[in-house]
N, C-alpha and C positions, 0 to 999 in steps of 0.2 A: 349282225348276228348277235344273239344274246349271250353266247359263251356258255350256255348251260350244257352240261354233259347229257348225252343221250340216255334215256331210261333203259335200264337193263331189262331184257325180256320183251321189249316193245317190238311188235311185228312191223316189218318194213313192207311197203308196197312196190318199191323199186330196188333193183332193176327188174324189169319184166323179162320173162322167158323170151328168147329170140327165136321166133318160129318162121323167119323169112321176112319179106318186104312188108312194111306197115304203111298203109295208105295215109295214116295220120301224120307221118313224118315227112313233111314237105318243105320245099323252099320257103313257102309262106310261114311255116312254123318257125323256121330259123330267123326269118325277117322279123316276125313278131317278137321273138325273144330279144333280138338285137335292139328293137325299138324300146322294149321295157328297160334294157340296160341304159340306153341313152336317156330315157326319162328319169333315171336315178343318178344321172350325172356322169356316166361312163362315156368314153369317147366313142364316136361313130365307127362302125366297121366298114371302112372305105375300101380296104385292100381285100382282094379275093382270098388271100391266105388267111386273113382274120376270119372271114366267113367260113372257110373250110375248117379252121380250128374250132369255131363255135359249134359247127355241125358235128364234128367228132366228139366234142365234149358232151353235147346233148345226147348223142347216141350212146356214149359210154355210161352216162347217168341212167338213161332210160332202159337199156337192154343189156342182158348178160352177154358176154362175148360168145361168138360162135366157136364151137370146139374145132380145133384143127385136126385134120385127119393125120394119123400116124403112119 
């Protein structure tokens, strides 16, 4: 990370509006991201809990949270 502060007024592309299931968000996507992390020297995601945490982190980055019914 460069440590540079975000530009003020810069428009963001993420998170995306959450409109239901997204066919692009697959187990293969999570596996690919895990592979990139390993390629940068991070440990493998051997435990299912680690994969679940990565999947949750990706979903949190990619999508706005679903609104809870009141």
